[in-house]
C-alpha positions as CSV (number, residue, x, y, z in Angstrom):
1,M,-7.0,-9.3,-35.8
2,R,-4.4,-7.9,-38.1
3,K,-1.8,-10.4,-36.8
4,L,-4.3,-13.2,-37.6
5,A,-4.8,-12.0,-41.1
6,L,-1.0,-11.6,-41.6
7,Y,-0.3,-15.1,-40.3
8,A,-3.1,-16.5,-42.5
9,G,-1.6,-14.7,-45.5
10,L,1.9,-16.0,-44.8
11,A,0.6,-19.6,-44.4
12,V,-1.1,-19.4,-47.8
13,L,2.0,-17.9,-49.4
14,M,4.3,-20.6,-47.9
15,T,2.0,-23.3,-49.0
16,A,1.9,-22.0,-52.6
17,C,5.7,-21.9,-52.7
18,Q,6.1,-25.5,-51.8
19,P,7.5,-27.9,-54.5
20,S,4.8,-29.7,-56.5
21,E,4.5,-33.4,-56.5
22,M,3.6,-33.2,-60.2
23,K,5.9,-34.8,-62.9
24,E,8.8,-32.4,-63.6
25,E,9.2,-31.4,-67.2
26,K,12.7,-30.2,-68.3
27,I,12.7,-26.8,-69.9
28,I,16.1,-25.3,-71.0
29,E,16.2,-21.7,-71.9
30,K,19.5,-20.1,-72.9
31,E,18.2,-16.6,-73.4
32,I,14.9,-14.8,-73.9
33,V,13.9,-14.5,-77.6
34,K,11.3,-11.9,-78.5
35,M,8.2,-13.4,-80.0
36,D,8.5,-11.4,-83.2
37,N,12.0,-12.8,-83.7
38,A,11.5,-16.5,-82.8
39,L,11.8,-19.3,-85.4
40,R,10.1,-22.4,-84.0
41,H,11.3,-25.8,-85.0
42,V,8.7,-28.5,-84.0
43,V,9.8,-32.1,-84.2
44,L,7.5,-35.1,-83.5
45,F,8.7,-38.7,-83.2
46,K,6.8,-41.9,-83.7
47,F,8.9,-44.8,-82.4
48,K,8.9,-48.3,-83.8
49,D,6.6,-50.7,-81.9
50,E,9.5,-52.8,-80.6
51,T,11.4,-49.8,-79.1
52,S,11.8,-50.2,-75.4
53,E,11.1,-47.4,-72.9
54,E,14.8,-47.5,-72.0
55,D,15.7,-46.8,-75.6
56,I,13.1,-44.0,-75.9
57,Q,14.6,-42.4,-72.8
58,T,18.1,-42.7,-74.3
59,V,16.8,-40.8,-77.4
60,V,15.0,-38.1,-75.2
61,D,18.2,-37.6,-73.1
62,A,20.3,-37.3,-76.2
63,F,17.9,-34.7,-77.7
64,L,17.9,-32.7,-74.5
65,E,21.7,-32.5,-74.6
66,L,21.7,-30.7,-77.9
67,P,21.3,-27.1,-76.5
68,D,24.5,-27.6,-74.5
69,K,26.3,-28.6,-77.7
70,I,24.7,-26.3,-80.3
71,D,24.8,-22.6,-79.4
72,E,22.2,-21.7,-82.0
73,I,19.4,-23.4,-80.0
74,K,18.0,-20.6,-77.9
75,A,15.4,-22.7,-76.0
76,I,14.0,-26.2,-76.0
77,E,10.8,-27.7,-74.6
78,W,9.4,-31.2,-74.9
79,G,6.6,-33.5,-73.8
80,T,4.7,-36.5,-74.7
81,N,1.3,-36.6,-76.3
82,N,-1.8,-36.6,-74.1
83,S,-4.4,-35.5,-76.5
84,P,-7.8,-37.2,-76.1
85,E,-8.7,-36.6,-79.7
86,G,-7.0,-39.7,-81.1
87,L,-5.5,-37.8,-84.1
88,D,-1.8,-38.3,-83.1
89,Q,-1.2,-41.0,-85.8
90,G,1.2,-42.7,-83.4
91,F,3.4,-39.7,-82.7
92,T,4.2,-39.7,-79.0
93,H,7.1,-37.3,-78.4
94,C,7.2,-33.6,-79.3
95,F,10.3,-31.3,-79.2
96,F,10.0,-27.6,-79.6
97,L,13.2,-25.7,-80.4
98,T,13.6,-21.9,-80.7
99,F,16.1,-20.2,-83.0
100,A,16.7,-16.5,-83.4
101,S,17.1,-16.7,-87.2
102,E,16.9,-18.9,-90.2
103,E,20.7,-18.8,-90.3
104,D,20.8,-20.3,-86.8
105,R,18.4,-23.0,-87.8
106,D,20.3,-23.7,-91.0
107,A,23.6,-24.0,-88.9
108,Y,21.8,-26.5,-86.5
109,L,20.6,-28.9,-89.2
110,P,24.0,-30.1,-90.5
111,H,25.8,-29.6,-87.1
112,P,27.9,-32.7,-86.2
113,D,26.1,-33.0,-82.8
114,H,22.7,-33.0,-84.5
115,K,23.9,-35.6,-87.0
116,A,25.3,-37.7,-84.0
117,F,21.8,-37.5,-82.4
118,G,20.3,-38.8,-85.6
119,A,22.5,-41.9,-85.3
120,V,21.1,-42.5,-81.7
121,L,17.5,-41.9,-83.0
122,G,17.7,-43.8,-86.3
123,P,17.3,-47.4,-85.1
124,H,14.2,-46.6,-83.1
125,L,12.4,-44.2,-85.4
126,D,9.3,-45.2,-87.3
127,K,8.3,-41.7,-88.5
128,V,9.2,-38.1,-87.9
129,L,7.3,-34.9,-88.6
130,V,9.0,-31.5,-88.7
131,V,7.3,-28.1,-88.9
132,D,9.2,-24.7,-88.8
133,Y,7.4,-21.4,-88.4
134,W,8.0,-17.8,-87.4
135,A,6.1,-17.0,-84.2
136,K,3.5,-14.2,-84.6
């Protein structure tokens, strides 16, 4: 009886550890930043109506390259809007960056690689919304 319970437990564990078929979201974390010392930089994009899915993907890929180029970015997370509330005002893509300090954020803003990303984004951007806050 114990062997049966052991095998059943192993089967459940092995099933739970299998890769999911769900869409993979890319999360890049350079280091763990304590919640009481995390400056969040939230960026939302609304693309022009004529922007193709291919161009949007180019923008997303370029944004996700920034942590490899800008050391001050401690973590990045992103996703697309799926709210059922209908209050998104056309904003479809959200990027969530973490900085350890205001100085790090302030170094990121004029960084040449951030500016180069702006050149990739610019032709496709209708609106942008940015909010920064200290995590509590």
